[in-house]
C-alpha positions in Angstrom: 178.3 174.8 187.7 176.4 172.0 186.0 178.2 168.7 186.0 175.6 166.5 184.3 173.7 166.8 181.0 170.0 166.6 181.5 167.5 164.8 179.3 164.0 166.1 178.8 162.0 163.0 179.1 158.4 163.4 178.1 156.1 161.8 180.7 154.4 158.6 179.5 150.8 159.2 178.5 148.9 157.2 179.4 151.0 156.2 182.4 151.5 152.7 183.7 149.2 151.8 186.7 148.9 148.9 189.1 145.9 147.6 187.2 148.0 147.0 184.1 149.6 143.7 182.9 153.1 144.2 181.7 155.1 141.8 179.5 158.9 142.4 179.2 161.2 140.9 176.7 164.8 141.4 175.6 168.3 141.8 177.0 169.6 141.4 180.5 168.7 145.0 181.2 165.1 144.0 180.7 165.3 141.9 183.8 166.5 144.9 185.9 163.3 146.7 184.9 161.2 143.5 185.3 162.6 142.6 188.7 162.0 146.2 189.9 158.4 146.1 188.7 157.9 142.6 190.2 159.4 143.6 193.5 156.9 146.4 194.0 154.0 144.1 193.0 153.2 145.1 189.4 151.6 142.3 187.4 154.5 141.3 185.1 155.7 138.4 182.9 159.3 138.7 181.8 161.4 137.0 179.1 159.3 133.9 178.3 162.2 132.7 176.1 164.8 133.8 178.6 167.2 136.7 177.8 167.3 137.7 174.1 169.7 140.3 172.8 169.1 140.9 169.1 166.0 142.4 167.4 165.3 139.4 165.1 165.1 137.0 168.0 162.9 139.3 169.9 160.5 139.9 167.1 160.4 136.2 166.2 159.6 135.3 169.8 156.8 137.8 170.0 155.2 136.3 166.9 155.6 132.8 168.4 153.6 133.9 171.5 150.8 135.3 169.3 150.7 131.9 167.5 151.2 130.0 170.7 153.8 128.0 168.8 154.4 124.6 170.3 157.9 123.2 169.8 158.7 119.6 168.8 161.5 117.2 169.6 163.2 117.8 166.2 163.6 121.5 167.1 165.9 120.6 170.0 169.6 119.8 169.7 172.0 118.0 172.1 175.1 119.7 173.2 177.2 119.7 176.4 175.1 116.9 177.9 171.9 118.9 177.6 169.0 119.3 175.3 168.7 122.9 174.1 166.7 125.2 171.8 168.3 127.7 169.5 165.5 130.1 170.2 165.7 129.9 174.0 168.1 130.8 176.8 170.0 128.1 178.5 167.7 128.2 181.5 165.4 126.0 179.5 168.2 123.5 178.7 167.8 120.1 180.4 169.5 116.7 180.5 166.0 115.3 179.9 164.6 116.0 176.4 160.9 115.7 177.5 161.5 118.1 180.4 163.2 120.6 178.2 160.3 120.5 175.7 157.7 120.7 178.4 159.2 123.8 180.0 159.5 125.5 176.7 155.9 124.8 175.6 154.5 125.7 179.0 156.3 129.1 178.8 154.9 129.6 175.3 151.4 128.9 176.5 151.8 131.3 179.5 153.2 134.0 177.2 150.3 133.6 174.7 147.6 134.0 177.4 149.4 136.9 179.1 150.1 138.8 175.9 146.4 138.5 174.9 145.4 140.5 177.9 148.5 142.7 178.4 148.3 146.4 178.6 152.1 147.1 178.1 154.9 145.4 176.3 158.4 146.6 177.2 161.1 145.7 174.7 164.8 146.2 175.6 167.2 145.6 172.7 170.8 144.9 173.4 172.6 144.3 170.1 172.0 144.5 166.4 174.3 141.5 165.9 172.8 138.1 165.0 174.6 134.8 165.0 173.6 132.4 162.2 174.2 128.7 161.9 176.7 127.8 159.2 175.0 125.5 156.7 177.8 122.9 156.9 177.8 122.9 160.7 177.1 119.6 162.4 174.8 121.5 164.8 172.7 122.9 161.9 169.3 121.1 162.6 165.8 121.6 161.2 165.3 124.6 163.4 162.9 126.9 161.5 163.4 124.7 158.5 167.0 125.3 157.6 170.5 126.3 158.6 171.6 129.9 158.0 168.9 131.3 160.3 169.7 133.4 163.3 170.0 131.9 166.7 168.8 133.5 169.9 171.5 131.8 172.0 174.7 130.1 171.0 174.7 127.8 174.1 178.5 128.0 174.2 178.8 126.0 170.9 182.2 126.3 169.1 182.4 129.6 167.2 183.0 127.8 163.9 179.4 126.8 163.9 178.2 130.4 163.4 178.6 133.4 161.2 178.2 136.9 162.8 175.8 139.3 161.0 175.3 143.0 161.8 171.6 143.5 161.0 170.9 146.6 158.8 168.4 149.2 159.9 166.1 148.0 157.2 166.3 144.4 158.4 165.4 145.5 162.0 162.5 147.7 160.8 161.1 145.0 158.6 161.2 142.4 161.4 159.4 144.6 163.9 157.0 146.1 161.4 155.5 142.7 160.7 155.5 141.8 164.4 153.9 145.0 165.6 151.1 144.7 163.0 150.4 141.2 164.3 150.6 142.3 168.0 148.0 145.1 167.5 145.7 142.7 165.7 146.1 140.1 168.4 145.6 142.6 171.3 144.3 146.0 170.2 144.8 147.6 173.6 148.5 146.8 173.8 151.0 149.7 174.1 154.7 149.2 173.5 157.7 150.9 175.2 161.1 150.4 173.5 164.4 150.9 175.3 168.0 150.3 174.3 170.2 148.5 176.8 173.1 150.6 178.2 175.1 147.4 178.6 178.2 147.8 176.3 178.9 144.7 174.2 182.7 145.2 174.3 183.4 141.7 172.9 182.1 143.2 169.6 184.7 145.9 170.0 184.0 149.6 170.9 183.5 150.7 167.3 181.1 147.8 166.4 179.3 148.2 169.7 178.5 151.8 168.8 177.5 150.9 165.3 175.2 148.2 166.7 173.6 150.6 169.2 173.2 153.3 166.5 171.3 150.9 164.3 169.0 149.9 167.1 168.3 153.5 168.0 167.6 154.6 164.4 165.3 151.6 163.7 163.3 152.0 167.0 162.7 155.7 166.3 161.6 155.0 162.8 159.0 152.6 164.2 157.8 155.0 166.9 157.3 157.7 164.2 155.3 155.2 162.2 153.0 153.6 164.7 150.7 155.0 167.4 151.0 153.5 170.9 154.8 153.1 170.6 157.0 155.0 173.1 160.7 155.3 173.8 162.3 155.4 177.2 166.0 156.6 177.1 167.7 154.1 179.4 170.7 154.0 177.1 171.0 157.8 177.1 170.6 158.1 180.8 173.7 156.0 181.4 175.8 157.0 178.3 175.0 160.7 178.1 173.9 161.7 181.6 176.1 159.6 183.9 179.0 159.4 181.4 181.5 157.9 183.8 183.2 154.5 184.3 182.5 154.8 188.0 178.9 153.9 187.1 180.0 150.6 185.5 180.9 147.3 187.1 184.4 146.0 187.1 184.0 144.6 183.6 183.4 148.2 182.3 180.4 146.8 180.3 177.5 146.4 182.8 176.0 149.5 184.6 176.5 149.1 188.3 173.8 149.3 191.1 174.0 153.1 191.3 173.5 153.5 187.5 170.7 150.9 187.4 168.9 152.6 190.3 169.3 156.0 188.5 167.6 154.6 185.4 164.8 153.0 187.4 164.1 156.2 189.4 163.8 158.0 186.1 161.5 155.3 184.8 159.2 155.6 187.9 159.2 159.4 187.7 158.2 159.5 184.0 156.2 156.3 183.5 154.0 156.4 186.6 151.5 159.0 187.8 151.4 160.5 191.3 148.9 158.0 192.7 150.9 155.0 191.3 154.1 156.3 192.8 152.4 156.9 196.2 151.1 153.3 196.2 154.5 152.0 195.2 156.1 153.7 198.2 153.6 152.1 200.5 154.3 148.7 199.0 158.0 149.2 199.3 157.6 149.7 203.1 155.8 146.4 203.3 158.5 144.7 201.3 161.2 146.2 203.6 159.2 145.1 206.7 159.0 141.5 205.3 162.8 141.4 205.0 163.4 142.7 208.5 165.5 140.4 210.7 164.5 140.8 214.3 167.1 140.7 217.1 164.6 138.8 219.3 161.8 137.0 217.2 159.9 136.0 220.4 159.7 139.5 221.9 156.4 141.3 222.3 157.8 144.2 220.4 158.4 142.1 217.3 155.0 140.5 217.6 153.5 144.0 217.7 155.5 145.0 214.7 154.2 141.9 212.7 150.6 142.7 213.7 151.0 146.3 212.5 152.5 145.2 209.2 149.7 142.6 208.8 147.1 145.2 209.3 148.7 147.5 206.8 149.0 144.8 204.2 145.4 143.7 204.6 144.3 147.3 204.3 146.1 147.7 201.0 144.8 144.4 199.7 141.2 145.4 200.5 141.7 148.9 199.1 143.4 147.7 196.0 142.0 144.2 195.3 144.0 143.9 192.0 147.2 143.7 194.0 148.6 140.3 194.8 149.7 140.5 198.5 148.9 137.0 199.5 152.4 135.9 200.2 153.0 139.0 202.4 149.8 138.4 204.3 150.7 134.8 204.9 154.2 135.7 206.0 153.1 138.2 208.6 150.3 135.8 209.8 152.7 132.7 210.0 155.4 134.6 211.9 153.1 136.3 214.3 
């Protein structure tokens, strides 16, 4: 008997390699993919604005990286004893206005330079809902020129400051259509992978969560059919349609648990990497595991021999694949030997 629906995932062509630079942007599930890639030593930059959920915030942020937009003091606002940006995650918030602004603009500059040379852009969309500042709200500032614009993060501001808007398919397509044209003009070698987050936004309600995801899926597939160099990876479908069980969710019944996340990442590796990339990844995983090893007796000759062996393996990989960054691992095995 067959207990799971299978999905025929077309292998990515061209595949992702260790020579590639990969920018990731979007929802919290973006960081599952980004952390996985970073842990096995791919060259990645993830979420220069912090976590972003809705397509308008994602597309707006991408255009800001192209332009290397530099934010000004008047585009910040003060709330809960911190300075914040409506376009950025709270990890940029700071009690010091200058520090907040400096961190934001440094991230913009880093994103601009990385995107210019990137080979892949991975976009994970979480929700089609946007929250817009109410014009009469005391928190409505000169951000992007006027109130009534969507915010990327509400920063726990009182709900009466916002109106909730479910973006139409046409609005999502229009926002990304413009951004993609600018991206390809800015970097003509760039390729884009879209995914939809399998995280269920239950605070929107089950019906509205499904409406939201459906609009994202339809808009993304319209874009993929329109543009070359756009691809879709079915992270959403792997959890919702293949696993299909609450035992693959965390206790909140909204976030996929470790097993589900690993299932998605295994499918990502199997379909987005070629054989040689997967083989190299497995070698790197062994080094990462060795680095985390906690010896019973750190002073023993056996452990010192273990460190020497791992150092030799790491140096061999660094020499054989000079585009890898294994400096920290080499330093670790040298310092602890």
